BAMIMI-480542 format. One record per residue: y, x, z of N, C-alpha, C, CB in turn. Coordinates in steps of 0.2 Angstrom, whole numbers, padded with zeros to 4 digits, always signed. Glycine has a CB too. Layout:
YXZYXZYXZYXZ
...
This chain:
-0311-0476+0391-0304-0475+0389-0300-0479+0393-0303-0477+0381
-0301-0485+0395-0297-0490+0399-0296-0488+0406-0301-0497+0399
-0301-0485+0409-0301-0482+0415-0296-0476+0415-0307-0480+0417
-0296-0471+0411-0291-0466+0411-0284-0469+0410-0293-0462+0405
-0283-0474+0406-0277-0477+0405-0274-0480+0412-0277-0482+0399
-0278-0483+0416-0277-0486+0422-0274-0480+0427-0283-0490+0424
-0278-0475+0427-0277-0469+0431-0270-0467+0430-0283-0464+0431
-0269-0466+0423-0262-0463+0421-0257-0467+0423-0261-0462+0414
-0258-0474+0423-0252-0479+0425-0251-0479+0433-0254-0486+0423
-0257-0478+0437-0256-0477+0444-0252-0471+0445-0263-0477+0447
-0254-0465+0442-0250-0459+0444-0243-0459+0442-0253-0453+0440
-0241-0463+0437-0234-0464+0435-0231-0468+0440-0234-0467+0428
-0234-0473+0443-0231-0478+0448-0230-0474+0454-0235-0484+0449
-0235-0469+0456-0235-0466+0463-0228-0461+0462-0242-0462+0464
-0227-0458+0456-0222-0454+0455-0215-0457+0457-0222-0451+0448
-0215-0464+0455-0208-0467+0456-0208-0471+0463-0208-0473+0450
-0212-0470+0468-0212-0473+0474-0210-0468+0479-0219-0475+0477
-0205-0469+0483-0201-0465+0487-0201-0468+0495-0195-0464+0484
-0200-0463+0499-0199-0465+0506-0193-0461+0509-0205-0465+0511
-0188-0463+0512-0183-0459+0515-0181-0462+0521-0177-0459+0510
-0178-0457+0525-0175-0459+0532-0167-0460+0531-0176-0454+0538
-0164-0465+0533-0157-0466+0531-0153-0466+0538-0156-0472+0527
-0147-0465+0537-0142-0465+0543-0135-0468+0540-0141-0458+0545
-0130-0467+0544-0123-0470+0542-0120-0467+0535-0119-0470+0547
-0123-0461+0533-0121-0458+0527-0125-0461+0522-0121-0451+0528
-0122-0462+0516-0126-0464+0510-0131-0459+0508-0122-0467+0505
-0137-0461+0506-0142-0457+0503-0143-0460+0496-0149-0457+0508
-0142-0456+0491-0142-0458+0484-0147-0455+0480-0136-0458+0482
-0150-0459+0475-0154-0456+0470-0151-0459+0463-0162-0458+0471
-0153-0454+0458-0150-0457+0452-0155-0458+0446-0145-0451+0449
-0154-0462+0442-0158-0463+0436-0154-0463+0430-0161-0470+0437
-0157-0461+0424-0154-0460+0418-0156-0466+0413-0155-0454+0415
-0151-0469+0410-0152-0475+0406-0152-0471+0398-0147-0481+0407
-0157-0472+0395-0158-0469+0388-0156-0474+0382-0164-0466+0387
-0155-0480+0384-0154-0485+0380-0149-0490+0383-0160-0488+0377
-0146-0494+0378-0141-0499+0381-0145-0505+0383-0136-0501+0376
-0142-0509+0388-0144-0515+0391-0151-0514+0393-0144-0521+0386
-0152-0509+0397-0159-0507+0400-0159-0511+0407-0160-0499+0400
-0165-0513+0409-0166-0517+0415-0168-0512+0421-0171-0522+0414
-0164-0512+0426-0167-0508+0432-0168-0513+0437-0161-0502+0434
-0175-0512+0440-0177-0516+0445-0179-0510+0451-0184-0520+0443
-0176-0512+0457-0177-0508+0463-0181-0513+0468-0170-0506+0465
-0187-0511+0470-0190-0514+0476-0190-0510+0482-0197-0516+0474
-0188-0514+0488-0187-0509+0494-0190-0514+0500-0179-0507+0495
-0191-0510+0505-0193-0512+0512-0190-0508+0517-0200-0514+0512
-0187-0510+0522-0184-0506+0528-0189-0506+0533-0178-0509+0529
-0190-0501+0536-0194-0501+0543-0190-0497+0548-0201-0497+0542
-0191-0500+0555-0188-0497+0560-0184-0502+0564-0183-0492+0558
-0179-0500+0569-0176-0504+0572-0169-0507+0569-0174-0501+0578
-0168-0513+0570-0163-0517+0566-0163-0517+0559-0155-0516+0569
-0170-0519+0556-0171-0517+0549-0166-0520+0544-0178-0519+0548
-0164-0526+0546-0159-0530+0542-0152-0527+0542-0158-0537+0544
-0150-0522+0545-0144-0519+0546-0144-0513+0540-0142-0515+0553
-0144-0515+0534-0145-0509+0529-0141-0512+0523-0153-0508+0527
-0138-0507+0520-0134-0508+0513-0137-0504+0508-0127-0506+0514
-0138-0508+0502-0140-0505+0496-0135-0506+0490-0147-0508+0494
-0134-0501+0487-0128-0501+0481-0131-0498+0475-0121-0498+0484
-0130-0501+0469-0131-0498+0463-0124-0497+0460-0136-0502+0458
-0123-0491+0457-0116-0490+0455-0117-0485+0449-0112-0487+0460
-0112-0484+0445-0112-0480+0439-0109-0473+0441-0108-0483+0433
-0110-0468+0436-0108-0462+0437-0101-0461+0438-0110-0457+0431
-0097-0466+0436-0089-0467+0437-0088-0470+0444-0086-0471+0432
-0093-0471+0448-0092-0474+0455-0090-0481+0454-0087-0470+0459
-0091-0484+0449-0091-0492+0449-0096-0495+0452-0090-0494+0442
-0095-0499+0456-0100-0503+0460-0103-0509+0456-0098-0506+0467
-0110-0509+0454-0113-0514+0450-0116-0519+0454-0118-0511+0445
-0119-0517+0459-0123-0522+0463-0123-0519+0471-0130-0523+0460
-0122-0524+0475-0122-0523+0483-0127-0528+0486-0115-0522+0486
-0131-0525+0491-0134-0530+0495-0134-0527+0502-0141-0531+0493
-0132-0532+0506-0131-0530+0513-0136-0534+0518-0123-0530+0516
-0138-0532+0524-0141-0536+0529-0148-0539+0526-0137-0541+0532
-0151-0535+0522-0158-0536+0519-0163-0531+0521-0157-0537+0511
-0169-0533+0524-0174-0528+0526-0179-0528+0520-0177-0530+0533
-0179-0532+0516-0184-0531+0510-0182-0535+0504-0192-0533+0512
-0184-0534+0498-0182-0538+0492-0183-0533+0486-0176-0540+0494
-0180-0536+0481-0179-0533+0474-0173-0534+0471-0185-0536+0469
-0170-0529+0469-0163-0529+0466-0164-0528+0458-0158-0523+0468
-0161-0532+0454-0161-0532+0447-0154-0531+0444-0164-0537+0444
-0153-0526+0440-0147-0524+0437-0148-0522+0430-0143-0519+0441
-0144-0525+0425-0144-0523+0418-0139-0517+0418-0142-0528+0413
-0142-0512+0415-0137-0506+0414-0135-0506+0406-0142-0498+0415
-0128-0508+0405-0126-0510+0399-0125-0504+0395-0120-0514+0399
-0124-0497+0398-0122-0492+0394-0127-0486+0395-0114-0490+0396
-0127-0481+0391-0131-0476+0392-0127-0471+0397-0132-0472+0386
-0131-0467+0402-0128-0463+0407-0132-0463+0413-0121-0466+0408
-0129-0460+0418-0133-0460+0425-0130-0465+0429-0131-0452+0428
-0135-0468+0433-0133-0473+0438-0136-0471+0445-0136-0481+0435
-0133-0473+0450-0135-0471+0457-0137-0477+0461-0130-0467+0461
-0143-0476+0465-0145-0481+0469-0144-0478+0476-0153-0483+0468
-0140-0481+0480-0138-0478+0487-0140-0483+0493-0131-0477+0487
-0143-0479+0498-0145-0483+0504-0141-0481+0510-0153-0482+0505
-0139-0485+0514-0135-0483+0520-0137-0488+0526-0127-0483+0519
-0138-0485+0532-0139-0489+0538-0132-0492+0540-0142-0485+0544
-0131-0498+0542-0125-0501+0545-0124-0500+0552-0125-0508+0544
-0129-0496+0555-0128-0495+0563-0132-0488+0564-0130-0501+0569
-0133-0486+0570-0136-0479+0572-0144-0480+0573-0132-0476+0578
-0147-0485+0572-0154-0486+0573-0158-0482+0568-0155-0493+0573
-0163-0480+0570-0168-0476+0566-0171-0481+0561-0174-0472+0570
-0171-0479+0554-0173-0483+0549-0177-0478+0544-0167-0487+0545
-0182-0481+0540-0185-0478+0535-0186-0483+0529-0193-0476+0536
-0183-0481+0523-0183-0486+0517-0189-0484+0512-0176-0486+0514
-0193-0488+0511-0198-0487+0506-0196-0491+0500-0206-0490+0509
-0196-0487+0494-0194-0491+0488-0196-0487+0482-0186-0491+0488
-0197-0491+0476-0198-0489+0470-0194-0493+0465-0205-0490+0468
-0193-0489+0459-0189-0493+0454-0193-0492+0447-0182-0489+0453
-0191-0497+0443-0193-0498+0436-0187-0498+0432-0198-0504+0436
-0186-0493+0427-0180-0493+0423-0180-0497+0417-0179-0486+0421
-0187-0498+0415-0187-0503+0409-0187-0510+0411-0194-0502+0406
-0190-0511+0417-0190-0518+0420-0195-0523+0418-0183-0522+0419
-0198-0527+0423-0203-0531+0421-0201-0537+0416-0205-0534+0427
-0194-0539+0417-0192-0544+0413-0192-0542+0405-0185-0546+0415
-0190-0536+0404-0191-0534+0397-0198-0534+0394-0188-0527+0397
-0203-0532+0398-0209-0532+0397-0212-0539+0395-0213-0528+0402
-0209-0544+0399-0211-0551+0398-0209-0553+0391-0209-0556+0404
-0203-0551+0390-0200-0553+0384-0203-0551+0378-0193-0551+0383
-0206-0545+0378-0210-0542+0373-0217-0544+0373-0209-0535+0373
-0220-0548+0378-0227-0549+0379-0230-0553+0373-0228-0552+0386
-0226-0557+0369-0229-0561+0364-0231-0556+0358-0224-0565+0362
-0228-0551+0358-0230-0546+0353-0236-0542+0355-0225-0541+0351
-0238-0542+0360-0245-0538+0362-0251-0542+0361-0244-0537+0370
-0256-0538+0360-0263-0542+0359-0266-0543+0366-0268-0537+0354
-0271-0546+0367-0274-0548+0373-0276-0542+0377-0281-0553+0372
-0278-0537+0375-0279-0531+0379-0273-0528+0382-0283-0525+0374
-0267-0528+0378-0261-0525+0381-0259-0530+0387-0256-0526+0374
-0259-0536+0386-0257-0541+0391-0261-0540+0397-0258-0549+0388
-0268-0539+0397-0272-0538+0403-0270-0531+0406-0279-0538+0401
-0269-0526+0402-0267-0520+0405-0260-0520+0408-0266-0515+0399
-0255-0524+0405-0249-0525+0409-0250-0529+0416-0244-0529+0405
-0254-0534+0416-0256-0538+0422-0259-0533+0427-0260-0543+0420
-0264-0529+0425-0267-0525+0430-0262-0519+0432-0273-0521+0427
-0258-0517+0428-0252-0512+0430-0248-0516+0436-0247-0511+0424
-0246-0522+0435-0242-0525+0439-0245-0526+0446-0239-0532+0437
-0252-0527+0446-0255-0528+0452-0256-0521+0456-0262-0531+0451
-0258-0516+0452-0258-0509+0455-0251-0508+0458-0259-0504+0450
-0246-0509+0455-0239-0508+0458-0238-0511+0465-0233-0510+0453
-0240-0518+0464-0240-0522+0471-0244-0519+0476-0242-0529+0469
-0250-0517+0474-0255-0515+0479-0252-0508+0482-0262-0514+0476
-0250-0504+0478-0248-0497+0480-0241-0498+0485-0246-0493+0475
-0237-0503+0482-0231-0503+0486-0232-0506+0493-0225-0507+0482
-0237-0511+0494-0238-0514+0500-0241-0509+0504-0243-0520+0499
-0246-0505+0502-0249-0500+0506-0244-0494+0508-0256-0497+0502
-0240-0493+0504-0234-0488+0505-0230-0491+0511-0230-0486+0499
-0228-0497+0511-0223-0500+0515-0227-0501+0522-0222-0507+0512
-0233-0503+0522-0237-0503+0529-0237-0496+0532-0244-0506+0528
-0239-0491+0528-0239-0484+0531-0233-0482+0534-0242-0479+0526
-0227-0483+0531-0220-0481+0532-0219-0486+0539-0215-0483+0526
-0221-0492+0539-0219-0496+0545-0223-0494+0551-0221-0503+0544
-0229-0492+0550-0233-0489+0556-0230-0483+0558-0240-0488+0553
-0228-0478+0554-0225-0472+0556-0218-0473+0560-0224-0466+0549
-0215-0478+0557-0208-0479+0560-0209-0482+0568-0204-0485+0556
-0214-0487+0568-0216-0489+0575-0219-0485+0580-0221-0495+0575
-0223-0480+0576-0225-0474+0581-0220-0470+0584-0230-0470+0577
-0215-0468+0580-0209-0464+0582-0206-0468+0588-0204-0463+0576
-0204-0474+0586-0200-0478+0591-0205-0479+0598-0199-0486+0588
-0211-0480+0597-0215-0480+0604-0215-0473+0607-0223-0482+0602
-0215-0468+0603-0215-0461+0607-0209-0460+0610-0217-0456+0602
-0203-0462+0607-0197-0461+0610-0196-0465+0616-0192-0463+0605
-0199-0471+0616-0199-0476+0622-0203-0473+0628-0201-0483+0620
-0209-0470+0626-0213-0467+0631-0210-0461+0634-0220-0465+0627
-0206-0457+0630-0203-0451+0633-0197-0453+0637-0201-0447+0627
-0194-0459+0635-0189-0461+0640-0191-0463+0646-0185-0466+0637
-0197-0467+0646-0200-0470+0652-0202-0464+0657-0205-0474+0650
-0205-0459+0653-0207-0453+0657-0202-0449+0661-0211-0448+0652
-0196-0448+0657-0190-0444+0660-0187-0449+0666-0185-0443+0654
-0187-0456+0665-0184-0460+0670-0189-0460+0676-0184-0468+0667
-0196-0460+0675-0200-0459+0681-0199-0453+0685-0207-0460+0678
-0199-0448+0681-0198-0441+0684-0191-0441+0688-0198-0435+0679
-0186-0444+0685-0179-0444+0689-0180-0448+0695-0174-0447+0684
-0183-0454+0695-0184-0458+0701-0188-0454+0706-0188-0465+0699
-0193-0451+0704-0197-0447+0709-0193-0442+0713-0203-0443+0705
-0189-0438+0708-0184-0433+0711-0179-0436+0716-0181-0430+0705
-0177-0442+0714-0172-0445+0719-0175-0447+0725-0168-0451+0716
-0181-0450+0725-0185-0452+0731-0187-0445+0735-0192-0456+0729
-0189-0440+0732-0190-0434+0736-0184-0431+0740-0193-0428+0731
-0178-0431+0736-0172-0429+0738-0170-0434+0745-0167-0429+0733
-0171-0440+0744-0169-0445+0749-0174-0444+0755-0170-0452+0747
-0180-0443+0754-0185-0441+0759-0183-0435+0763-0191-0441+0757
-0182-0429+0759-0180-0423+0762-0174-0424+0767-0179-0417+0756
-0168-0427+0764-0162-0428+0767-0163-0432+0774-0158-0432+0763
-0167-0438+0774-0169-0441+0779-0173-0438+0785-0172-0448+0778
-0177-0433+0782-0181-0429+0787-0177-0424+0791-0187-0425+0784
-0172-0421+0787-0167-0416+0790-0163-0420+0795-0163-0413+0785
-0160-0426+0793-0156-0430+0797-0160-0432+0804-0154-0436+0794
-0166-0435+0803-0169-0437+0809-0171-0430+0814-0177-0441+0807
-0173-0425+0810-0174-0419+0814-0168-0417+0818-0176-0414+0810
-0163-0417+0815-0156-0414+0818-0155-0420+0824-0150-0413+0813
-0155-0426+0822-0154-0431+0827-0158-0430+0834-0156-0438+0824
-0164-0429+0833-0169-0428+0839-0168-0422+0842-0176-0429+0837
-0166-0417+0838-0165-0410+0841-0159-0410+0845-0164-0405+0835
-0154-0414+0843-0148-0415+0847-0149-0418+0854-0143-0419+0843
-0154-0424+0854-0155-0427+0860-0159-0422+0865-0159-0434+0859
-0164-0418+0862-0167-0414+0866-0162-0409+0870-0172-0410+0862
-0157-0406+0866-0152-0402+0869-0148-0405+0874-0148-0399+0863
-0146-0411+0873-0142-0414+0878-0146-0416+0885-0139-0421+0875
-0153-0418+0884-0157-0419+0890-0158-0413+0894-0163-0422+0888
-0159-0407+0890-0159-0401+0894-0153-0399+0898-0161-0395+0889
-0147-0399+0894-0141-0398+0898-0140-0402+0904-0135-0399+0893
-0142-0408+0904-0140-0413+0909-0145-0411+0915-0141-0420+0907
-0150-0408+0914-0155-0406+0920-0152-0400+0923-0163-0405+0917
């Protein structure tokens, strides 16, 4: 029974874990708060070039900005949602560099769970601790995978740039060689013509 519960918790956590590519335009996700004073926790990590050039905003459906974090490549944002309704989590790149954001969110919040932990029996406490460990493990694996994919794309782009630059250099050298050959040929051909005319 306990194993099935752990598997269910893992599936729920996987469902809340996301990876997105961001640019200068905000990319937003929404969550719905079904109770007052609900704790929202957003864990995130940015992969790619200029990772710290990122902006994260939590705002209400009325576009009221509740929390903003800029120039951070990883961390955790905590915000209390005081009213029922829809709230938005928005990510934006502060420059034009390629970036991938890996994040997950907890709408209930670990803090709320800790506050209620005195009411739990020992098994519930162990299950909660195991759940947090699974969240951390999955989040770290997801971030490592995203970082590797981002670095792979950067390396492929760099390799393509070097390849094109090499082809361009070879083309320029071939062009210079052909032009020099034609120039030398015409030069010596002109000398031969003048020597024949003098005889």
